[in-house]
A tleap script that builds the chain and sets N, CA, C and O, in Angstrom:
source leaprc.protein.ff14SB
mol = sequence {
  NMET PRO VAL LEU PRO THR TYR VAL ARG ASP
  PHE ILE PRO LEU MET ILE ALA SER VAL TRP
  PRO VAL THR ILE LEU ILE LEU VAL LEU TRP
  PHE ARG LYS GLU ILE LYS THR LEU VAL LYS
  SER MET THR ARG ALA ARG PHE PHE ASN ASN
  LEU VAL PHE GLU PHE ASP PRO ASN GLY ILE
  ASP ASP ARG GLU ARG LYS ILE LEU SER SER
  ALA ASP ALA LYS GLN ILE SER THR PRO SER
  THR VAL LYS TRP GLU ASN VAL ALA ASP LEU
  PHE TRP LEU GLY ASN ASP LEU GLU TRP THR
  VAL GLN THR LEU LEU ARG GLY ALA PRO CASN
}
set mol.1.N position { 61.533 17.194 197.346 }
set mol.1.CA position { 61.996 16.838 196.022 }
set mol.1.C position { 63.200 17.650 195.730 }
set mol.1.O position { 63.145 18.872 195.870 }
set mol.2.N position { 64.343 17.030 195.313 }
set mol.2.CA position { 65.553 17.772 195.057 }
set mol.2.C position { 65.412 18.707 193.857 }
set mol.2.O position { 64.724 18.383 192.889 }
set mol.3.N position { 66.038 19.819 193.921 }
set mol.3.CA position { 66.037 20.803 192.854 }
set mol.3.C position { 67.125 20.465 191.903 }
set mol.3.O position { 68.274 20.239 192.283 }
set mol.4.N position { 66.723 20.430 190.577 }
set mol.4.CA position { 67.737 20.106 189.587 }
set mol.4.C position { 68.684 21.385 189.282 }
set mol.4.O position { 68.221 22.525 189.257 }
set mol.5.N position { 69.947 21.118 189.069 }
set mol.5.CA position { 70.829 22.224 188.703 }
set mol.5.C position { 70.319 22.894 187.463 }
set mol.5.O position { 69.573 22.294 186.689 }
set mol.6.N position { 70.727 24.189 187.252 }
set mol.6.CA position { 70.278 25.004 186.153 }
set mol.6.C position { 70.627 24.397 184.818 }
set mol.6.O position { 69.793 24.356 183.913 }
set mol.7.N position { 71.840 23.929 184.685 }
set mol.7.CA position { 72.241 23.371 183.340 }
set mol.7.C position { 71.423 22.148 183.003 }
set mol.7.O position { 71.165 21.901 181.825 }
set mol.8.N position { 71.004 21.372 183.984 }
set mol.8.CA position { 70.096 20.167 183.698 }
set mol.8.C position { 68.711 20.626 183.259 }
set mol.8.O position { 68.137 20.084 182.315 }
set mol.9.N position { 68.174 21.640 183.961 }
set mol.9.CA position { 66.884 22.219 183.641 }
set mol.9.C position { 66.902 22.845 182.224 }
set mol.9.O position { 65.895 22.769 181.519 }
set mol.10.N position { 67.921 23.405 181.835 }
set mol.10.CA position { 68.062 24.005 180.482 }
set mol.10.C position { 68.134 22.921 179.437 }
set mol.10.O position { 67.697 23.113 178.303 }
set mol.11.N position { 68.707 21.736 179.827 }
set mol.11.CA position { 68.951 20.695 178.851 }
set mol.11.C position { 67.675 19.849 178.524 }
set mol.11.O position { 67.596 19.228 177.464 }
set mol.12.N position { 66.696 19.840 179.443 }
set mol.12.CA position { 65.515 19.017 179.280 }
set mol.12.C position { 64.642 19.494 178.107 }
set mol.12.O position { 64.197 18.639 177.343 }
set mol.13.N position { 64.376 20.730 177.915 }
set mol.13.CA position { 63.595 21.151 176.727 }
set mol.13.C position { 64.301 20.839 175.450 }
set mol.13.O position { 63.639 20.553 174.453 }
set mol.14.N position { 65.641 20.876 175.416 }
set mol.14.CA position { 66.372 20.433 174.209 }
set mol.14.C position { 66.220 19.011 173.885 }
set mol.14.O position { 66.137 18.630 172.717 }
set mol.15.N position { 66.180 18.179 174.937 }
set mol.15.CA position { 66.003 16.717 174.677 }
set mol.15.C position { 64.553 16.462 174.222 }
set mol.15.O position { 64.337 15.589 173.382 }
set mol.16.N position { 63.559 17.190 174.747 }
set mol.16.CA position { 62.218 17.023 174.356 }
set mol.16.C position { 62.042 17.553 172.876 }
set mol.16.O position { 61.332 16.919 172.095 }
set mol.17.N position { 62.635 18.621 172.518 }
set mol.17.CA position { 62.566 19.182 171.153 }
set mol.17.C position { 63.238 18.270 170.161 }
set mol.17.O position { 62.917 18.342 168.975 }
set mol.18.N position { 64.152 17.414 170.574 }
set mol.18.CA position { 64.927 16.627 169.655 }
set mol.18.C position { 64.244 15.254 169.378 }
set mol.18.O position { 64.767 14.435 168.622 }
set mol.19.N position { 63.117 15.038 169.980 }
set mol.19.CA position { 62.442 13.720 169.759 }
set mol.19.C position { 61.864 13.685 168.425 }
set mol.19.O position { 62.069 12.665 167.767 }
set mol.20.N position { 61.141 14.671 167.888 }
set mol.20.CA position { 60.450 14.502 166.611 }
set mol.20.C position { 61.518 14.415 165.407 }
set mol.20.O position { 61.299 13.654 164.465 }
set mol.21.N position { 62.679 15.210 165.459 }
set mol.21.CA position { 63.649 14.998 164.321 }
set mol.21.C position { 64.211 13.546 164.314 }
set mol.21.O position { 64.409 12.931 163.266 }
set mol.22.N position { 64.454 13.044 165.543 }
set mol.22.CA position { 64.970 11.718 165.576 }
set mol.22.C position { 63.941 10.712 165.065 }
set mol.22.O position { 64.300 9.753 164.381 }
set mol.23.N position { 62.698 10.918 165.383 }
set mol.23.CA position { 61.625 9.997 164.865 }
set mol.23.C position { 61.534 10.100 163.358 }
set mol.23.O position { 61.383 9.078 162.689 }
set mol.24.N position { 61.620 11.292 162.800 }
set mol.24.CA position { 61.578 11.396 161.359 }
set mol.24.C position { 62.757 10.761 160.673 }
set mol.24.O position { 62.582 10.169 159.608 }
set mol.25.N position { 64.027 10.855 161.261 }
set mol.25.CA position { 65.184 10.276 160.818 }
set mol.25.C position { 65.032 8.727 160.797 }
set mol.25.O position { 65.370 8.086 159.802 }
set mol.26.N position { 64.531 8.149 161.885 }
set mol.26.CA position { 64.232 6.746 161.953 }
set mol.26.C position { 63.309 6.285 160.843 }
set mol.26.O position { 63.586 5.292 160.170 }
set mol.27.N position { 62.169 7.031 160.645 }
set mol.27.CA position { 61.171 6.653 159.604 }
set mol.27.C position { 61.805 6.781 158.221 }
set mol.27.O position { 61.534 5.934 157.370 }
set mol.28.N position { 62.622 7.779 157.950 }
set mol.28.CA position { 63.291 7.891 156.619 }
set mol.28.C position { 64.228 6.766 156.396 }
set mol.28.O position { 64.260 6.190 155.308 }
set mol.29.N position { 65.027 6.418 157.430 }
set mol.29.CA position { 65.917 5.288 157.224 }
set mol.29.C position { 65.194 3.946 157.110 }
set mol.29.O position { 65.694 3.033 156.453 }
set mol.30.N position { 64.023 3.815 157.741 }
set mol.30.CA position { 63.286 2.628 157.674 }
set mol.30.C position { 62.700 2.397 156.267 }
set mol.30.O position { 62.713 1.286 155.738 }
set mol.31.N position { 62.181 3.504 155.684 }
set mol.31.CA position { 61.454 3.383 154.463 }
set mol.31.C position { 62.338 3.978 153.260 }
set mol.31.O position { 61.792 4.455 152.265 }
set mol.32.N position { 63.644 3.926 153.395 }
set mol.32.CA position { 64.499 4.556 152.376 }
set mol.32.C position { 64.319 3.925 150.983 }
set mol.32.O position { 64.322 4.630 149.973 }
set mol.33.N position { 64.165 2.608 150.938 }
set mol.33.CA position { 63.974 1.966 149.608 }
set mol.33.C position { 62.683 2.429 148.921 }
set mol.33.O position { 62.677 2.756 147.735 }
set mol.34.N position { 61.611 2.448 149.679 }
set mol.34.CA position { 60.383 2.914 149.130 }
set mol.34.C position { 60.370 4.386 148.768 }
set mol.34.O position { 59.722 4.772 147.795 }
set mol.35.N position { 61.064 5.211 149.519 }
set mol.35.CA position { 61.168 6.576 149.120 }
set mol.35.C position { 62.110 6.776 147.938 }
set mol.35.O position { 61.909 7.718 147.172 }
set mol.36.N position { 63.090 5.969 147.757 }
set mol.36.CA position { 63.951 6.050 146.609 }
set mol.36.C position { 63.215 5.697 145.370 }
set mol.36.O position { 63.325 6.402 144.367 }
set mol.37.N position { 62.430 4.580 145.398 }
set mol.37.CA position { 61.632 4.210 144.219 }
set mol.37.C position { 60.546 5.241 143.877 }
set mol.37.O position { 60.257 5.448 142.698 }
set mol.38.N position { 59.953 5.876 144.854 }
set mol.38.CA position { 58.932 6.920 144.623 }
set mol.38.C position { 59.603 8.090 143.974 }
set mol.38.O position { 59.048 8.649 143.028 }
set mol.39.N position { 60.780 8.498 144.430 }
set mol.39.CA position { 61.457 9.706 143.805 }
set mol.39.C position { 61.893 9.383 142.376 }
set mol.39.O position { 61.824 10.240 141.495 }
set mol.40.N position { 62.341 8.148 142.146 }
set mol.40.CA position { 62.742 7.732 140.841 }
set mol.40.C position { 61.591 7.756 139.838 }
set mol.40.O position { 61.797 8.045 138.659 }
set mol.41.N position { 60.364 7.447 140.314 }
set mol.41.CA position { 59.201 7.380 139.384 }
set mol.41.C position { 58.574 8.713 139.204 }
set mol.41.O position { 57.590 8.826 138.473 }
set mol.42.N position { 59.118 9.793 139.868 }
set mol.42.CA position { 58.486 11.127 139.755 }
set mol.42.C position { 58.982 11.726 138.461 }
set mol.42.O position { 60.142 11.563 138.082 }
set mol.43.N position { 58.056 12.443 137.768 }
set mol.43.CA position { 58.382 13.095 136.509 }
set mol.43.C position { 58.319 14.580 136.622 }
set mol.43.O position { 58.927 15.253 135.789 }
set mol.44.N position { 57.628 15.162 137.590 }
set mol.44.CA position { 57.513 16.567 137.711 }
set mol.44.C position { 57.185 16.905 139.188 }
set mol.44.O position { 56.344 16.268 139.822 }
set mol.45.N position { 57.891 17.940 139.704 }
set mol.45.CA position { 57.663 18.382 141.030 }
set mol.45.C position { 57.483 19.872 140.977 }
set mol.45.O position { 58.258 20.561 140.314 }
set mol.46.N position { 56.475 20.397 141.660 }
set mol.46.CA position { 56.137 21.779 141.717 }
set mol.46.C position { 56.145 22.317 143.143 }
set mol.46.O position { 55.479 21.737 144.001 }
set mol.47.N position { 56.860 23.391 143.436 }
set mol.47.CA position { 56.968 23.961 144.708 }
set mol.47.C position { 56.489 25.417 144.626 }
set mol.47.O position { 56.907 26.149 143.729 }
set mol.48.N position { 55.654 25.827 145.511 }
set mol.48.CA position { 55.161 27.146 145.585 }
set mol.48.C position { 54.643 27.718 144.332 }
set mol.48.O position { 54.765 28.926 144.130 }
set mol.49.N position { 54.074 26.945 143.475 }
set mol.49.CA position { 53.390 27.319 142.236 }
set mol.49.C position { 54.313 28.051 141.171 }
set mol.49.O position { 53.860 28.393 140.079 }
set mol.50.N position { 55.547 28.260 141.521 }
set mol.50.CA position { 56.369 28.800 140.475 }
set mol.50.C position { 57.780 28.116 140.327 }
set mol.50.O position { 58.498 28.443 139.381 }
set mol.51.N position { 58.162 27.240 141.174 }
set mol.51.CA position { 59.361 26.465 141.102 }
set mol.51.C position { 58.965 25.083 140.622 }
set mol.51.O position { 58.298 24.323 141.323 }
set mol.52.N position { 59.393 24.782 139.410 }
set mol.52.CA position { 59.025 23.485 138.800 }
set mol.52.C position { 60.288 22.701 138.413 }
set mol.52.O position { 61.192 23.245 137.780 }
set mol.53.N position { 60.336 21.533 138.764 }
set mol.53.CA position { 61.374 20.565 138.393 }
set mol.53.C position { 60.805 19.513 137.475 }
set mol.53.O position { 59.854 18.826 137.847 }
set mol.54.N position { 61.377 19.359 136.245 }
set mol.54.CA position { 60.918 18.245 135.420 }
set mol.54.C position { 62.014 17.230 135.251 }
set mol.54.O position { 63.194 17.578 135.201 }
set mol.55.N position { 61.627 15.972 135.162 }
set mol.55.CA position { 62.544 14.874 135.102 }
set mol.55.C position { 62.267 14.119 133.752 }
set mol.55.O position { 61.493 14.586 132.916 }
set mol.56.N position { 62.885 13.020 133.589 }
set mol.56.CA position { 62.714 12.198 132.367 }
set mol.56.C position { 61.230 11.864 132.216 }
set mol.56.O position { 60.631 11.248 133.098 }
set mol.57.N position { 60.638 12.282 131.077 }
set mol.57.CA position { 59.185 11.998 130.928 }
set mol.57.C position { 58.958 10.539 130.815 }
set mol.57.O position { 57.824 10.115 131.034 }
set mol.58.N position { 59.877 9.755 130.510 }
set mol.58.CA position { 59.669 8.288 130.413 }
set mol.58.C position { 60.000 7.589 131.672 }
set mol.58.O position { 60.057 6.360 131.718 }
set mol.59.N position { 60.219 8.350 132.700 }
set mol.59.CA position { 60.596 7.804 134.022 }
set mol.59.C position { 59.410 6.961 134.656 }
set mol.59.O position { 58.421 7.518 135.132 }
set mol.60.N position { 59.558 5.677 134.635 }
set mol.60.CA position { 58.511 4.778 135.276 }
set mol.60.C position { 59.300 3.883 136.257 }
set mol.60.O position { 60.496 3.628 136.117 }
set mol.61.N position { 58.579 3.464 137.189 }
set mol.61.CA position { 59.258 2.653 138.263 }
set mol.61.C position { 59.364 1.206 137.739 }
set mol.61.O position { 58.809 0.868 136.693 }
set mol.62.N position { 60.088 0.369 138.491 }
set mol.62.CA position { 60.375 -0.920 138.051 }
set mol.62.C position { 59.146 -1.761 137.976 }
set mol.62.O position { 59.071 -2.618 137.096 }
set mol.63.N position { 58.171 -1.583 138.836 }
set mol.63.CA position { 56.908 -2.321 138.800 }
set mol.63.C position { 56.179 -2.118 137.469 }
set mol.63.O position { 55.734 -3.064 136.819 }
set mol.64.N position { 56.083 -0.859 137.102 }
set mol.64.CA position { 55.401 -0.516 135.874 }
set mol.64.C position { 56.241 -1.051 134.642 }
set mol.64.O position { 55.646 -1.542 133.683 }
set mol.65.N position { 57.521 -0.966 134.663 }
set mol.65.CA position { 58.366 -1.455 133.621 }
set mol.65.C position { 58.196 -2.940 133.408 }
set mol.65.O position { 58.164 -3.433 132.281 }
set mol.66.N position { 58.089 -3.640 134.522 }
set mol.66.CA position { 57.732 -5.119 134.346 }
set mol.66.C position { 56.428 -5.432 133.683 }
set mol.66.O position { 56.299 -6.338 132.859 }
set mol.67.N position { 55.462 -4.632 134.084 }
set mol.67.CA position { 54.114 -4.801 133.571 }
set mol.67.C position { 54.091 -4.492 132.118 }
set mol.67.O position { 53.493 -5.229 131.335 }
set mol.68.N position { 54.727 -3.420 131.733 }
set mol.68.CA position { 54.707 -2.999 130.314 }
set mol.68.C position { 55.499 -3.907 129.444 }
set mol.68.O position { 55.125 -4.102 128.287 }
set mol.69.N position { 56.608 -4.499 129.934 }
set mol.69.CA position { 57.483 -5.362 129.183 }
set mol.69.C position { 56.909 -6.773 129.055 }
set mol.69.O position { 57.336 -7.511 128.167 }
set mol.70.N position { 56.013 -7.156 129.853 }
set mol.70.CA position { 55.521 -8.491 129.768 }
set mol.70.C position { 54.567 -8.594 128.565 }
set mol.70.O position { 53.731 -7.733 128.291 }
set mol.71.N position { 54.768 -9.713 127.884 }
set mol.71.CA position { 53.971 -9.942 126.631 }
set mol.71.C position { 52.598 -10.515 126.990 }
set mol.71.O position { 51.765 -10.648 126.093 }
set mol.72.N position { 52.325 -10.850 128.212 }
set mol.72.CA position { 51.047 -11.421 128.623 }
set mol.72.C position { 50.010 -10.361 128.924 }
set mol.72.O position { 48.886 -10.711 129.282 }
set mol.73.N position { 50.323 -9.104 128.801 }
set mol.73.CA position { 49.377 -8.029 129.161 }
set mol.73.C position { 48.201 -8.115 128.276 }
set mol.73.O position { 48.357 -8.088 127.056 }
set mol.74.N position { 46.997 -8.220 128.830 }
set mol.74.CA position { 45.815 -8.336 128.124 }
set mol.74.C position { 44.898 -7.145 128.330 }
set mol.74.O position { 44.879 -6.546 129.405 }
set mol.75.N position { 44.159 -6.810 127.326 }
set mol.75.CA position { 43.170 -5.702 127.519 }
set mol.75.C position { 41.968 -6.262 128.277 }
set mol.75.O position { 41.410 -7.310 127.951 }
set mol.76.N position { 41.608 -5.500 129.304 }
set mol.76.CA position { 40.450 -5.863 130.107 }
set mol.76.C position { 39.198 -5.374 129.374 }
set mol.76.O position { 39.066 -4.210 128.996 }
set mol.77.N position { 38.294 -6.331 129.199 }
set mol.77.CA position { 37.041 -5.933 128.593 }
set mol.77.C position { 35.910 -6.058 129.585 }
set mol.77.O position { 36.028 -6.792 130.566 }
set mol.78.N position { 34.818 -5.358 129.354 }
set mol.78.CA position { 33.643 -5.430 130.171 }
set mol.78.C position { 32.835 -6.719 129.886 }
set mol.78.O position { 32.834 -7.202 128.754 }
set mol.79.N position { 32.171 -7.257 130.873 }
set mol.79.CA position { 31.380 -8.468 130.554 }
set mol.79.C position { 30.172 -8.100 129.613 }
set mol.79.O position { 29.601 -7.014 129.706 }
set mol.80.N position { 29.847 -8.982 128.783 }
set mol.80.CA position { 28.774 -8.771 127.808 }
set mol.80.C position { 27.382 -8.618 128.545 }
set mol.80.O position { 26.443 -8.089 127.949 }
set mol.81.N position { 27.251 -9.070 129.816 }
set mol.81.CA position { 25.997 -9.084 130.401 }
set mol.81.C position { 25.711 -7.727 131.131 }
set mol.81.O position { 24.641 -7.561 131.716 }
set mol.82.N position { 26.601 -6.837 131.095 }
set mol.82.CA position { 26.345 -5.533 131.779 }
set mol.82.C position { 25.356 -4.733 130.984 }
set mol.82.O position { 25.554 -4.557 129.782 }
set mol.83.N position { 24.325 -4.249 131.573 }
set mol.83.CA position { 23.326 -3.285 130.938 }
set mol.83.C position { 23.646 -1.899 131.407 }
set mol.83.O position { 23.302 -1.483 132.513 }
set mol.84.N position { 24.339 -1.174 130.498 }
set mol.84.CA position { 24.779 0.199 130.853 }
set mol.84.C position { 23.627 1.161 131.055 }
set mol.84.O position { 23.814 2.221 131.652 }
set mol.85.N position { 22.474 0.832 130.587 }
set mol.85.CA position { 21.330 1.792 130.736 }
set mol.85.C position { 20.855 1.742 132.226 }
set mol.85.O position { 20.186 2.668 132.682 }
set mol.86.N position { 21.199 0.673 132.972 }
set mol.86.CA position { 20.804 0.589 134.398 }
set mol.86.C position { 21.908 1.113 135.319 }
set mol.86.O position { 21.781 0.985 136.537 }
set mol.87.N position { 22.881 1.641 134.838 }
set mol.87.CA position { 24.001 2.144 135.730 }
set mol.87.C position { 23.502 3.230 136.699 }
set mol.87.O position { 23.725 3.164 137.908 }
set mol.88.N position { 22.843 4.194 136.143 }
set mol.88.CA position { 22.343 5.309 137.000 }
set mol.88.C position { 21.317 4.757 138.022 }
set mol.88.O position { 21.209 5.287 139.128 }
set mol.89.N position { 20.615 3.768 137.681 }
set mol.89.CA position { 19.651 3.211 138.674 }
set mol.89.C position { 20.328 2.565 139.796 }
set mol.89.O position { 19.863 2.667 140.931 }
set mol.90.N position { 21.454 1.872 139.541 }
set mol.90.CA position { 22.214 1.257 140.607 }
set mol.90.C position { 22.883 2.387 141.479 }
set mol.90.O position { 22.971 2.230 142.697 }
set mol.91.N position { 23.325 3.451 140.904 }
set mol.91.CA position { 23.900 4.619 141.606 }
set mol.91.C position { 22.867 5.216 142.590 }
set mol.91.O position { 23.157 5.417 143.770 }
set mol.92.N position { 21.671 5.490 142.074 }
set mol.92.CA position { 20.744 6.088 142.939 }
set mol.92.C position { 20.133 5.147 143.987 }
set mol.92.O position { 19.660 5.565 145.044 }
set mol.93.N position { 20.170 3.817 143.626 }
set mol.93.CA position { 19.735 2.833 144.572 }
set mol.93.C position { 20.685 2.854 145.834 }
set mol.93.O position { 20.260 2.885 146.989 }
set mol.94.N position { 22.009 2.834 145.485 }
set mol.94.CA position { 22.963 2.984 146.548 }
set mol.94.C position { 22.958 4.282 147.327 }
set mol.94.O position { 23.282 4.314 148.514 }
set mol.95.N position { 22.589 5.345 146.647 }
set mol.95.CA position { 22.473 6.661 147.296 }
set mol.95.C position { 21.242 6.552 148.299 }
set mol.95.O position { 21.297 6.949 149.463 }
set mol.96.N position { 20.150 5.979 147.725 }
set mol.96.CA position { 18.975 5.945 148.584 }
set mol.96.C position { 19.160 5.037 149.787 }
set mol.96.O position { 18.661 5.315 150.877 }
set mol.97.N position { 19.871 3.967 149.575 }
set mol.97.CA position { 20.107 3.067 150.721 }
set mol.97.C position { 21.046 3.773 151.723 }
set mol.97.O position { 20.799 3.634 152.921 }
set mol.98.N position { 22.064 4.493 151.350 }
set mol.98.CA position { 22.935 5.301 152.230 }
set mol.98.C position { 22.102 6.284 152.963 }
set mol.98.O position { 22.254 6.446 154.174 }
set mol.99.N position { 21.213 6.957 152.261 }
set mol.99.CA position { 20.350 8.017 152.956 }
set mol.99.C position { 19.495 7.387 153.947 }
set mol.99.O position { 19.334 7.973 155.017 }
set mol.100.N position { 18.880 6.185 153.718 }
set mol.100.CA position { 18.097 5.490 154.650 }
set mol.100.C position { 18.879 5.144 155.889 }
set mol.100.O position { 18.415 5.391 157.002 }
set mol.101.N position { 20.076 4.568 155.717 }
set mol.101.CA position { 20.906 4.266 156.849 }
set mol.101.C position { 21.233 5.462 157.734 }
set mol.101.O position { 21.158 5.387 158.960 }
set mol.102.N position { 21.615 6.621 157.054 }
set mol.102.CA position { 21.892 7.795 157.751 }
set mol.102.C position { 20.734 8.364 158.490 }
set mol.102.O position { 20.909 8.875 159.596 }
set mol.103.N position { 19.522 8.300 157.917 }
set mol.103.CA position { 18.307 8.810 158.500 }
set mol.103.C position { 17.992 7.963 159.747 }
set mol.103.O position { 17.608 8.490 160.791 }
set mol.104.N position { 18.157 6.684 159.616 }
set mol.104.CA position { 17.814 5.749 160.785 }
set mol.104.C position { 18.802 5.932 161.912 }
set mol.104.O position { 18.461 5.824 163.090 }
set mol.105.N position { 20.075 6.220 161.514 }
set mol.105.CA position { 21.097 6.382 162.619 }
set mol.105.C position { 20.916 7.786 163.404 }
set mol.105.O position { 21.113 7.886 164.615 }
set mol.106.N position { 20.549 8.771 162.642 }
set mol.106.CA position { 20.565 10.102 163.220 }
set mol.106.C position { 19.128 10.620 163.477 }
set mol.106.O position { 18.977 11.730 163.986 }
set mol.107.N position { 18.131 9.893 163.158 }
set mol.107.CA position { 16.726 10.321 163.391 }
set mol.107.C position { 16.116 10.913 162.111 }
set mol.107.O position { 16.844 11.445 161.272 }
set mol.108.N position { 14.845 10.829 161.962 }
set mol.108.CA position { 14.205 11.259 160.764 }
set mol.108.C position { 14.184 12.847 160.747 }
set mol.108.O position { 14.150 13.484 161.799 }
set mol.109.N position { 14.204 13.416 159.574 }
set mol.109.CA position { 14.177 14.935 159.563 }
set mol.109.C position { 12.743 15.385 159.986 }
set mol.109.O position { 11.766 14.666 159.775 }
set mol.110.N position { 12.660 16.546 160.564 }
set mol.110.CA position { 11.465 17.169 160.988 }
set mol.110.C position { 10.633 17.789 159.827 }
set mol.110.O position { 9.569 18.361 160.066 }
savepdb mol mol.pdb
quit
């Protein structure tokens, strides 16, 4: 096997180390519109618990602006047939069913 010259051997780790920044650059360029809308909708950013940036408190993204400006927005109401006194019963039923599945999968406790 031929031996690589010293300058080529020194260049290989640099090429390997430059793979992840190039990957990040490609991802940022690919999703730049989504990143831009996310940054525009941000109202407050906190770094290291003491560096705080505050932006326009009314800053909402275009999707929310369309929803709020539409006159067709209706209040969602609960169905009249829901019995709220049975909610905890449904919760514990789901919990018991999950416990049963986990017990069957992993074996019964001793």
